[in-house]
N, C-alpha and C positions, 0 to 999 in steps of 0.2 A: 650481555648474555653470552656465555661461551658457546662457540659453534660445536656442532656434533663431531666434525673431524678432530677438533682440538681435544674435546673430552674423550673421544675414542682413543686418540693417540696417547693421552696420559695413561689410560688403563693398559693399553697394549705395551707401551714402553715399560711400565711398571712391572709387567709380568714376563717380559721377553726372556730375561735371564733364566728364570725357573722353567719356562715353557720349552725353550728350544736351544738356547745359546746360539751364537752367530759365527763362531770362529772355526778356522781350520786347526789342525792339531799341532801340538808342541812336540817335536821329536825328543826321544830319550833313549839312552843306551839300553840295549837288550843284553840279557845274561848269556854267557856262552852256552852252546848246546852241544852235547856229546853226539858223536857221529853214530854211535851204536847204543843198544840198550833201549829200555822203555822210558817214556816220558812220565810225568806225574799223572795219576789217575788211570794208569794202564795196568791191568793184571793179565794173567794168562787167559782169563775168561771174559773180561768186560773192559769197556772204555767209558769213562764218565765224562759227559758233556753237559754243561749248564747253559740253558737258554734263558736269557733275561727278557722279562716282559716289562716294558716301560709304561707305567700307568699315568695317563694324562687326564683322567677324569676329574680329579680335584682341581687341577689348574684350569681345565675347561670351564668348570663351574664358577671359578673366580673371574675369568676373563670374558665368558660368553662365547668363546671360540667354538666353532662347529667342526668336529672331525668325524670321519666316517666310522661307523661301527665296525670294529675289526674282529668281533666274535670273542671266543674264549681261547686265548693263547695257550693256556695250560692243556686244554684238550687237543689243540693243534700239535703241540709238542708230543703228546702221548701218541697221536696218530702217526707221526713221523717215526717215533721209536718203534712202534709195531711194524711199520712197513720196512724199515731198515733191517730189523732183526729177522723178518720173514724172507729177506732177500740177501742173506750172507753176512749181515752185521758190518762191523768196522774191522777190516783186516782179520776176518774170521772170529772176531770177538763180539759179544753182545753189547749193543749200545745201551748204556745206563744214562737215560736223559733225565735231568733235574730241571725243574722250572723255578726261577726266582723272580719275584715281582719287585720292581723298583719304583718308588714314588717320585715322579718327576718334579713335583713342587718342592721337594727337599734337596734337589740336586745342588751339590757343592763339592769342592775338592775333598773335604773330610768325608762326605757321604760316599764318594767314589772310592776312597781308600778303604772304607769299611766294607763296601760291597766286594771290592777286589780281594780283601783279606778273607772274607767269608767263602768266596768261590775258590780261591787258591789254597787256603789253609784248612778250612773246615770241610768243604766239599772235595778238595784235592782233585780238581778237574783237569783233564787233559786239554780240553778246549772249552771256550766260552763263546756264545753267540751274542753279540752286542746289538742293541736295538735303539739306544738313545743315550749312551754314555758320552757326554759332551765336554767334560772338564779336561784340561790339558794333561792332568796327571793320570787319567784312567788307563790309557793304552800302555804307556811306559810301565805302569804297575804290573800289568799282566805279563809283559815281556820280561821284566826283571825276575819274575817268578816262574819263567819257562812255561807259560800257559799259552797255547795256540789261540789266536783270536780270529773268528770268522765274523767280519763286521757287516751287519745288515743295517747300519745307521747311515742316513743320508748326510755324509760329512765329507769335507774336502781332504782326502788322503793323497798327498803328492808323492813324487818319487823319493824325495828326501825322507819323508816320514816312513814309508815302506822300507827303505834301505836301512834306516837307523834302528828299526824294530825287527828287522829280519832275524830269523825266519818265522816270526810269530804272528805278524799282522797280514790278513788277507781279506778280500771281499769277493763273494761269489755273485754279487748283484750289480755293482756299480762300476763305472770306469775310473781309471786313475785321473787325478785332478789335472796333471800336466796335459794329458791327451785331450781331456775335455776342454781346457782353455784354448788349445790350438784350434779345435773345431768350432768353438763358440765364436772366437774372433773371425775365423774364416767365414762363418755363416753371416755374421753381422755385416761383413764386407760385401759378400755376394748379394745380400738382401738390400744393399744400398742404404743401410741404416745411417751411415755417416755422410751421405752425399750432400755436398754443399756446405759441410762443416769443417772447420779447421781445429776444433777442440771438442772434447767429450769428457763427461764426468764419470768417474768410477767410484762406487761406494764399496768399501772392502773392510771386513773385520781385520784389525791389526794383528797379524799372526806371522810366524816365520814362513809358513807354507804360502800364504797369500803374497807376502813380500817377494819370495823367490819366484813364484809364478808370474807376478806382475813384471818383475825386472827381466826375467828370462824369456817370457813368452808374450805377455800382453803389450808391454811398451814397444818392443820391436815390431809387433804386428800393427799397432796403431801408426808407428812411424812409416811403415810401408804404405799405409793408406793415406798418408799426409795429414794425420790427425794427432794433435797433442793431447795427452791424457792429463787430467787434473784429478788427483786421487783424494777422496775423503777417507782417511784412515780412521776407523772407529775402534776405540778402546772399549771392549765389552767387559772389562773387569767388574764393573758395578753399574748401578742405575745412573749415577751421576756422570761417569765418563761416557756411558753409552748415549745418554740424552745430549750431552755436550757435543759429541762427535757427529751425531745425526744433524743437529742444528747448524753446526759449523759448515758441514758439507753443503747443506741446502743454501745457506747464505753465500758461501763461496761460489757455488755454481751460478746462482742468480746474479751475483756481481760481475761474473765473467760472461754473462749472456749465453750460458751453455744450455742447450735444449735437447741433448742426447745423453742419456745416463744408462749405465749398466752396472751389474753387481758381481762381486767376487766373494767367495766364502760361504755362500749359500744359507741354508736354513731359512728363517723368515725375516732377515734384515731388510729385504726389499719392501714388503708392505709397511713396516715400521718407518722406513725412510720416506715412503710416499706420503704417509699421513703427516709426518713432521714437515715435509716439503710444502704440503698444502697450507699448513699453518704459517709458513714463511712466505706465502704467495709465490712459490716457485712451482712451475709446471715444466714437464719434459715428456719426450717420448722415451720409453724404457726398453732396454734389452734384458731379457730374462732367460732362465733355464730351469731345469728340474730342481736344481739346488735351491731355487726360490719357491718351490712348491706351488706351482700355478693353480692346481686344483683347490688349494686352500684359499687363494685370493677370490676365486669364483664362489666358493661355498660360504665365504665370510665377507660379503660386500661392504659391511661396515668397517672393515679393517683398512680400506684405502678409498680415496675418492673415485667414483665410477669412471671419471674421465681419464684417470691414469691407465686404465686397461686398454684404451684405444691405441691401436697400432703396435702393441707389444709383439716382439718377435725374438726368436732365439733358438735354443737347442733343447730338445727333450730326449731323455734316455731311460725314463721309467714311466710307462703309461699310467700306472695306478696313481701317480702323483701329478700327471699332466692333463689327461683328456678323459672325457666321459665315454662310456661304452657305445654311445651313439656315433662317436667319431672313430672308434676302433673296436671291432667286434671282440667280445670276450667269450672264450679264450681265442687268442690269435696265433700263438706259436706252439710248436710241439712241447716246449718246456712248460708253458702255461698249462697245456692239456695234461701233461704228466703230473704236475703238482696238484692240479684240480682233481685228478683221478685218485691220487693218494688220499686226499681229504674226503672225497665223496665216499670212498670205500669205508671210511670210519664214520659215515653219517654226517659229515660236515660240508655244508653247501654255502656258497657265496652268491648273493643276489647280483652284485656288481664287482667289477675288478677292484675298485677302491676298497671294498670290504676285505679283500685278500692281501692287502699290501703288507701286513705283518706276517701272515701265514706263509706267503710265498718267499719272504726273506728267510724265514726259518727253513723252508724247503730247499732253497738254494744252498744254504749253509750245510744242511744235513747231507744233501746229495753230493756236494763237492767233497765233503769230508769222506764220504764213503767211496767215491770214485777214485780219489787219489790214494786211498789206503788199500785198494783192492788187491794189488800184487806186491804189497810192501814187505811182506815177510814178518819175521818175529820182532824186528827192531822198529817199534812204533814210537817215534818221537818227532818233535816238530821239524828238525832238520831233514830227516828222512821223508817225512810226509811232504815237506815243502818241495823237495826235489821231484817227488812223484807228481805233485800238483802241477808244477811247471812243465813236466813231461806230457801232461794231458793235451797240451796245445789247444786245438779246437774241439777236443773230445768232451767238453762240458759246456752246456748252454744255460744261461740265466733265465729264470721265469719272471723276475722282476723287470728286467731290462731287455736289451736287444743283443743277440749274438752270444759270443762266449769265446774268449781267447786267452790262454795262458802261454807261458814260454819263459826262456831265460830272462831274468830280470823283471818278469811281470808277476804282480801280486793281485791284480784286479781283473776279474773275469769279464766284466761288462765291456763290450767292444763295438757297440753300435749306437747311433743317434739318428733322430729325424728333426727336420726343421719344424719349429713350434711357433704358432701364431695365435693371437686372440681373434676369435671369429665373432663379429657383431651379430650375425644372424642367429647363432645359438647361444650367445652370451656365455661362451666357453672357449677353452683352448682347443686347437685342432692341429694335427700333423699335416704337413705337405711334403710331397716327394717320397722317395724310398729310403730305406735304412742305409746309412753310410758308415764307413769305418771311422770310429772316433780316433782323433789324432792324425788322420791322413790328410 
């Protein structure tokens, strides 16, 4: 008789590509941006911005995954439109906000190209707010068509990706991947995660960003700790390569007697690996982060063996994806309170922080767009907006995460993290210590 973990793993792996994807992004060349004049979607009176809603309901019904109720994204976008327009608009122009729903179960490179074409050619948007566009062709498509991207997707955007797509790709919610990796390894070292070990396993989606971050940051950090890294590079191209990569990694780690494993690339590759590992009779203590969506693991105990949660430690930078309100009061920061107030004024309330995870990503994007455009003058285009955004410095704070810092060469506003641990007492994840600067 097939065990529950094996059966669950088969279902999970079969749906992973449609549900979340596992990879960091593939850089692509951006189109030249004029220094003056208006960008696409900009008139004397209005600025068109498309907010994407990524619909996971069909995929959830197929997999049995439990995700928090995130309310009505279209109403949330309308509330932000009303607020922005009542408070000066975008560079003195009216925000024309358009909501587009995207069915996650149909995600593919062709579907992403179709969505990009609709937004850039039919809608003629100045900017797009991304919430789950995970194929490697998605972001290069918008950049090539001179459309500003405000990325609210939990995905690994590294320095190389931001630079190659400049000035089009930004995030108002999350940290840059390189800075995250620096902090992640530092925390694992300080938490004595590797103590007594000469080797550790790394499970990583095989992508240019992950390769660059591993070679440039992770491997040197491990070497300083006296630890040799064994990487299980997972090709997420299709179900076959994904399953093969996960199994090979587990078998390899078991053969080398490795019992410390952490993850790069994020999304939900962590629980899928843990389920696969259990089927291979491999157990370990795991290092995790917000990229692995810890709250998802707790909400879906059937996705991983319960023993795998024991001793988990790492880095958290987005409370709605990390911890329950019992471990961090909601709202906690001024930025959370500001966004909560915007939605409350429109009659939209959230029972818990996790219910606001999509709405607050929209809020971060809309408020960053407005803040950088405030004194931009008549030339509203991506290049001019980008210079103004970087000039904000610490003048913008994220509601999804911690802190907020932009500046020369910085395209990601998230600037803080906290140490994250699994707490046996509450069977949940909890933060310890104060907010620290990511990358420091």
